[in-house]
Every structure is written in C-alpha cells, then in structure tokens.
C-alpha positions in Angstrom: 0.0 0.0 0.0 2.9 2.4 0.7 4.2 1.8 -2.8 0.8 2.8 -4.3 0.6 5.8 -1.9 4.0 6.9 -3.2 3.1 6.4 -6.8 -0.1 8.4 -6.5 1.2 10.9 -3.9 -1.6 10.0 -1.6 -1.7 9.3 2.1 -1.7 5.6 3.1 -4.4 6.3 5.6 -6.6 7.8 2.9 -6.1 4.8 0.7 -6.9 2.4 3.6 -10.0 4.5 4.3 -11.2 4.2 0.7 -10.6 0.5 0.7 -12.3 0.0 4.0 -15.3 1.9 2.6 -15.2 -0.7 -0.2 -14.8 1.9 -2.9 -12.3 -0.1 -4.9 -14.2 -2.8 -6.8 -12.7 -6.3 -7.0 -9.7 -5.4 -4.7 -7.8 -8.5 -4.1 -5.9 -9.5 -1.0 -3.0 -11.9 -0.6 -2.9 -14.9 1.7 -1.9 -12.6 4.6 -4.8 -10.2 4.0 -2.7 -7.5 2.5 -4.3 -5.4 -0.2 -3.1 -6.2 -3.7 -3.3 -3.2 -6.0 -3.3 -3.6 -9.8 -3.8 -1.2 -12.6 -7.6 -1.2 -12.3 -7.5 -0.6 -8.5 -5.1 2.3 -9.0 -7.5 3.7 -11.6 -10.3 3.6 -9.1 -8.2 5.4 -6.6 -7.5 8.1 -9.2 -11.1 8.7 -10.0 -12.0 8.7 -6.2 -9.3 11.3 -5.7 -10.7 13.6 -8.4 -14.3 13.1 -7.2 -13.3 14.0 -3.6 -11.5 17.1 -5.0 -15.0 18.0 -6.4 -16.3 17.6 -2.8 -18.4 14.5 -3.5 -19.2 12.6 -0.4 -18.2 8.9 0.1 -21.8 8.0 -0.4 -22.0 9.9 -3.7 -18.7 8.3 -4.8 -20.0 4.9 -4.0 -23.1 5.6 -6.1 -21.0 6.9 -9.0 -18.8 3.8 -8.8 -21.8 1.5 -8.8 -23.0 3.3 -12.0 -19.5 2.8 -13.6 -19.7 -0.9 -12.8 -23.0 -1.1 -14.7 -21.3 0.2 -17.8 -22.6 2.1 -20.8 -26.3 2.1 -19.8 -25.5 4.6 -17.0 -23.6 7.1 -19.1 -26.5 9.6 -19.1 -26.7 9.5 -15.3 -22.9 9.8 -14.9 -23.0 12.7 -17.3 -25.6 14.5 -15.2 -23.5 13.9 -12.1 -20.4 15.4 -13.6 -22.4 18.3 -15.1 -23.8 19.0 -11.7 -20.3 19.0 -10.2 -19.2 21.4 -12.9 -22.0 23.8 -12.1 -21.3 23.6 -8.4 -17.6 24.3 -9.1 -18.4 27.2 -11.4 -20.5 28.7 -8.5 -17.7 28.2 -6.1 -15.3 30.0 -8.5 -17.8 32.8 -8.8 -18.1 33.0 -5.0 -14.3 32.9 -4.6 -13.9 35.7 -7.2 -16.4 37.8 -5.2 -14.5 37.3 -2.0 -11.2 38.1 -3.8 -12.7 41.3 -5.2 -13.8 42.3 -1.7 -10.4 41.6 -0.3 -8.6 43.5 -3.1 -10.9 46.5 -2.5 -10.2 46.5 1.2 -6.4 46.2 0.6 -6.6 49.2 -1.7 -8.4 51.1 1.0 -5.8 50.0 3.6 -3.0 51.3 1.2 -4.8 54.6 0.9 -5.2 54.8 4.7 -1.5 53.9 5.3 -0.5 56.6 2.7 -2.6 59.2 4.4 -4.9 59.6 1.4 -8.1 58.7 3.3 -9.2 58.2 6.9 -9.8 54.8 8.4 -13.2 53.9 7.0 -12.6 50.1 7.4 -13.1 50.0 11.2 -16.7 49.2 12.1 -16.4 51.6 15.0 -16.6 54.5 12.5 -19.4 53.1 10.2 -22.7 54.9 9.9 -25.7 53.7 7.8 -23.8 50.5 6.7 -26.8 48.4 7.4 -28.9 50.0 4.7 -26.0 49.8 2.2 -25.4 46.1 3.1 -29.1 45.2 2.7 -29.2 47.0 -0.7 -26.0 45.1 -1.9 -27.4 41.8 -0.8 -30.7 42.4 -2.6 -28.7 43.3 -5.8 -26.7 40.1 -5.5 -29.9 38.0 -5.5 -31.1 39.6 -8.7 
C-alpha cells in the first residue's frame, strides 16, 4: 500500500479508508490479508481522488462507482452527475472571485489609509448607515 501511496502521492491512511469503505471494486488480498493493487484498482483510486476534490461525499462516490460498474447504460446518469459537479464548481469559483474582489478593495483602502490619502473607514467603529447599504447590496446580488 505504501508503494501505491508513493506512486499516487496519496496518504496511506486515505487509501486504507477508501478500501475500508469498499470503494475499490474487486480489490484482491493476498494470503496474509494485504491489499493487492493492480492497474484497475489504481485507476479507481485516481477517480476517487478527483471526485473527492470535487467535494463528493463517500456515499455519492459509492453511487458513482456503482454506475460505472453497470457500464454504458449509465452514461447519461454519470454525465448528469459530472455536469452538476461542474455547475457547483463554477458557482464556487464565482463566490471565490467575489471574495477576492472584496479583499482587493479592502487592501486598496488600507493602502490609501496607510499613505494618508483617506481616513480609516474600514473600522466598524466608524461606520454609519452601513446596514442599509449592506441590505441593498445583498438584494442586488440576489437579482
């Protein structure tokens, strides 16, 4: 198992967890009970890795694997799953860009404060009427 972990640059405990969750179909064991990884089992580990990176749960991965094992008749359902993951990822990217823009704006303001160009407007102690502005911005985001 350590050899596979090294090859895939994965943690041994993670691989053990995946195998204990029975996510690797047809995983063989030797006479001592040690897991025997072949090309196919390594392929399963690779797809599991990518699906976990897409924030799929173990239960969802188990379902996806069961569909794979059923072959071509499940292509449409697998396509829908991957499409859904892509949409979720696109939304996460959009959310991350919004956060990044916010942080960039604040850093620009901090630079202006540090250069004496503006007063400290970033400290909530000095805010007035921010609630109304915040509510307006949130409503605009929903539209």
